[in-house]
Each structure stands twice: as structure tokens, then as C-alpha cells.
C-alpha positions in Angstrom: 94.5 152.9 218.4 95.2 150.9 215.2 95.9 147.7 217.2 92.3 147.6 218.4 91.0 146.6 214.9 93.5 143.8 214.5 92.2 140.2 214.8 94.2 137.3 216.0 94.7 134.6 213.5 93.8 131.2 214.9 95.8 128.2 213.7 93.6 125.4 212.3 95.4 122.1 213.2 93.0 120.2 210.9 94.5 121.7 207.7 98.1 122.1 208.9 99.8 118.8 208.1 102.3 117.3 205.8 101.0 116.6 202.2 103.0 113.4 202.0 100.8 111.8 204.7 97.5 112.7 203.0 94.7 110.3 203.4 92.8 109.3 200.3 89.5 110.0 202.0 90.6 113.6 202.7 87.8 115.9 203.7 89.6 119.1 202.9 87.5 121.7 201.1 88.1 121.7 197.4 89.7 118.3 197.3 86.4 116.5 196.6 85.5 119.2 194.0 88.7 118.5 192.1 88.0 114.8 192.1 84.4 115.4 190.9 85.6 117.7 188.2 88.2 115.2 187.1 85.6 112.4 186.9 83.3 114.6 184.9 86.1 115.6 182.6 87.1 112.0 182.0 83.4 111.1 181.4 83.0 113.9 178.8 86.3 113.0 177.1 85.2 109.3 176.8 81.8 110.3 175.3 83.4 112.9 173.0 85.8 110.3 171.6 83.6 107.1 171.7 80.6 108.5 169.9 82.3 109.7 166.7 84.6 106.6 166.7 81.6 104.3 166.9 79.8 106.2 164.1 82.9 105.9 162.0 83.3 102.2 162.7 79.7 101.6 161.8 80.1 103.6 158.6 83.2 101.5 157.7 81.4 98.2 158.6 78.3 98.9 156.5 79.7 100.9 153.6 83.5 100.6 153.6 84.0 97.8 151.1 84.0 97.9 147.3 84.7 95.1 144.9 85.6 97.6 142.2 88.1 99.4 144.4 89.7 96.2 145.6 90.0 94.8 142.0 91.2 98.0 140.4 94.8 98.3 139.2 96.6 100.6 141.5 99.8 102.5 141.5 102.3 101.8 144.2 101.2 104.9 146.1 97.5 104.1 145.9 96.4 103.0 149.4 94.5 99.8 150.2 91.1 99.8 151.9 92.8 98.8 155.2 95.1 101.9 155.0 92.1 104.2 154.1 90.0 102.9 157.0 92.8 103.0 159.5 93.5 106.6 158.5 89.8 107.3 158.8 89.7 105.9 162.4 92.9 107.7 163.4 91.6 111.0 161.9 88.3 110.6 163.8 90.1 110.0 167.0 92.3 113.1 166.6 89.4 115.3 165.6 87.3 114.1 168.5 90.1 114.8 170.9 90.8 118.2 169.4 87.1 119.1 169.5 87.0 118.0 173.2 90.0 120.3 174.0 88.2 123.2 172.4 84.9 122.4 174.2 86.7 122.0 177.6 88.0 125.6 177.2 84.6 126.9 176.3 85.5 127.5 172.6 82.2 126.2 171.3 80.3 128.7 173.4 82.6 131.6 172.6 82.6 130.9 168.9 79.8 128.6 167.6 81.4 128.5 164.2 83.9 126.0 165.7 81.1 123.6 166.5 79.5 124.0 163.1 82.8 123.3 161.3 83.5 120.3 163.4 80.0 118.8 162.8 80.3 119.6 159.1 83.6 117.8 158.7 82.3 114.9 160.7 79.2 114.6 158.5 81.2 114.9 155.3 83.7 112.3 156.5 80.8 109.9 157.4 79.1 110.5 154.0 82.2 109.8 151.9 82.3 106.0 152.3 78.7 105.3 151.4 78.8 107.7 148.4 82.2 106.5 147.0 82.1 102.8 147.8 78.4 101.9 148.0 76.9 104.2 145.4 80.1 104.7 143.4 79.3 108.3 142.8 82.9 109.4 142.4 82.3 113.0 141.3 80.1 113.6 144.4 82.8 111.9 146.5 85.3 114.3 145.1 83.1 117.3 146.0 82.7 115.8 149.5 86.4 115.3 150.0 87.2 118.9 148.9 84.5 120.2 151.2 86.0 118.1 154.0 89.4 119.7 153.3 87.7 123.2 153.6 86.0 122.3 156.8 89.2 121.0 158.3 91.1 124.2 157.3 88.3 126.2 159.0 88.5 124.0 162.1 92.3 124.4 162.3 92.0 128.2 162.1 89.1 128.5 164.6 90.6 125.9 167.0 93.9 127.8 167.0 92.2 130.8 168.6 91.1 128.6 171.5 93.8 126.0 171.9 96.9 125.8 169.6 97.4 122.1 170.5 93.9 121.3 169.2 94.7 123.1 166.0 97.9 121.0 165.6 95.9 117.9 166.0 93.8 118.8 163.0 96.8 118.8 160.6 97.1 115.0 160.3 93.4 115.0 159.6 94.0 117.4 156.7 96.6 115.0 155.3 94.1 112.2 155.4 91.5 114.4 153.7 94.0 115.3 151.0 94.7 111.6 150.5 91.0 110.9 150.1 90.9 113.7 147.5 93.7 112.0 145.5 92.0 108.7 145.8 88.8 110.2 144.5 90.6 111.9 141.6 92.0 108.5 140.6 88.6 106.9 140.8 87.0 109.6 138.7 89.5 109.3 135.9 89.7 105.5 135.8 
């Protein structure tokens, strides 16, 4: 008969309880795995944001000041060094967070171009301060800022395939890169 192959389901009292009374030291299967994954995710997020931010802050500290820029006559729309550096730090934070979102979903493994574009824009952004303020090579700075805009456009497009939120976080960074391009144009023609 068909009933001979049926097995009786045994109730497991250990796992049948109200979730409102869950002990924090719960030994349910999967609960510890989720905690471990959350800790690893938080650790990777902090590294992904802290490393580029520290590089950016070091770049600003060592190469971010220029007497010529500070003393130059500026239009009302021309940003001060404080505004430029604040935008740079904010842009680095957003790009790092955006890149982490792409990495967390496996986007760098599926499409390595995303990683290359992210690293390219990071390197170009870090190179801009020393070249423009320290070496005062404004034409080279203009080329760097235009290349940064191109790398950010590429990041936005590639990131959108993986995570639309990550792509949206690149847009303020594009505005900052466009501002750097305008600043560079003013420096070239002054």
C-alpha cells in the first residue's frame, strides 16, 4: 500500500518556540552563519572605505595646498581649497561605498572591467592634487581631470549592470570631476 512508504514527522521541540523570546546565544543552525557573514561584511566594508579615504587624506595633506591657487583672483563661483578637498573626500567615500556594493554582489568577478575602471579613477583622482598644486602642471591636470570624468562615466555604466544604487552613487562623483575640470580650465588660462 501507499501508506507503507510514508514516514512520520517528528516534532523537534528545540526549534519550535516563539521568536520573541530568542536568546542571543542561540544555537540554531544558520544563526551563527548569518552573524559571521554580517561581521565579515562589516569588516570588508570598513576596509573598502577606510583605505581609499586614508589615501585621499594623505594626498591632500602632502600635496593639497598651493600658494598660487590661494592668492589667485577668483570668480564668485570658483571654489576654495577647502571646498575642493571636502568634495574630494566626499567623492572618495561615495566611490568606495559604490565599489563595495558592486564587489559584494560579485560584480568585479563577473566583469573585471568594473574593477579596472574603479582603480583607474582612484589613481587619477589621487594624481590630480600633486600634479596641479605641487608641480603646477595645469595642462596635465586638465588631461587627468578629463580622464577621471571618462573613468567615472565607465564606472557608472558598468556598475549599473550589477547594482543600480551603486551607479547612482557615482553621479555626485561625476559632478565633482566636472568641477575639477572647470577649475583646471581656469588655471590653464590664467
